[in-house]
N, C-alpha and C positions, 0 to 999 in steps of 0.2 A: 312550482318552479324552485322554491327555496329548498325543498327536499332533494331535488335533483342536484343542486349545487353541493349539498352535504354529502350525498352519495358520491358524486364525482370527486370531491376532496378526499373521501375515505378511500376511494379506489387509488388515487395518486399516492396516499400514504402507505397503502398496502404494497404498491409497487416499489416504493422507496424502501420500505422495511425488508422486502425480499432482496433488493439490491445490496443493502448493507449486510444482510446475512450471507449472501453469496460472496461478497468481498471478504468478510471475515473468515468464512470457511476456506476460501481460496488461499488466503494468507496462512492459515494454520497448516493446511496440507502442504503448501509450498515450503514453509519453514521446517517442517518435519522431514520432508524429502531431502532438503538441503542439509540439515544436521546429520541425518543418517548417512548420506553420501560422503560428506566431508569426514565424519567420524570413521567410516570404513576405510578411508584413504589416509587416516591419521593426519589430517590437514585442518582440523576444526580450530579456528581462531575467530575472534569476534570480527576482525576485519574481513576475513574470507567468507563469513557468514552474512555480514551486513550488505556488502556490495551486491551479490546476486539476489538477496532478498529485496533490496530496494529496487532493482530493475524489475523484478517480478511484481512488486507492489505498484510501480508506475504502469506496467502493462494492465494489471487488474483494475486499477483505477480508471484507465481509459475504457476498459470493456464494460464496467459497471457504472459509469458516470450517468447521472440523471440527465434525461434528454431535454426536459422542458423547465422544470422548476428546481432551483437549487435549495435543498432543504438544510435544516440545522446540522445534520450529521455530516453533510458534504463540506461545510466549513471546517469541521475537525479533521476531515481526510486532507483537505488542502494544507492545514497547519502541519500535519504529519509529512506531507510531501516536501514542504519548505524545510522543515527540521531535518528530514532525511538528505536533502540536497546539501544543507550545511555540513552535515556529517560526512557526506561523500567528498565534499571539497576539502575537509580536514584530512581525510585519508589520503587523497591525491597529493595534497601539499606535503604531508609527512613522507609519503613515498618518494616524491620528487626530491625533498631535502636529503633523504638517504642516498639516493642515486647521485646527486650532485656532490655529496661529501666524500663519495668513494674515489 
């Protein structure tokens, strides 16, 4: 019975490691596509890169979220989500200040 628990936890860790690899691969591919598309249109700025990347990151996080057990890597992803939301709020506030001052 004890070996079955060990095997079960190993299976869960394998699934979690696959999910984090998929999440990272998705983000790298998404970031490269965004950079190339924005560069081809001569629109590449940090703000224009960050906002669609963050939206894609949120979508990928929801797709690859662990269903049952929240692992250690998931807490790191949640910290990135919170930090990204703060960055998004900064860009929105800065843009609103530009519009109001005109």
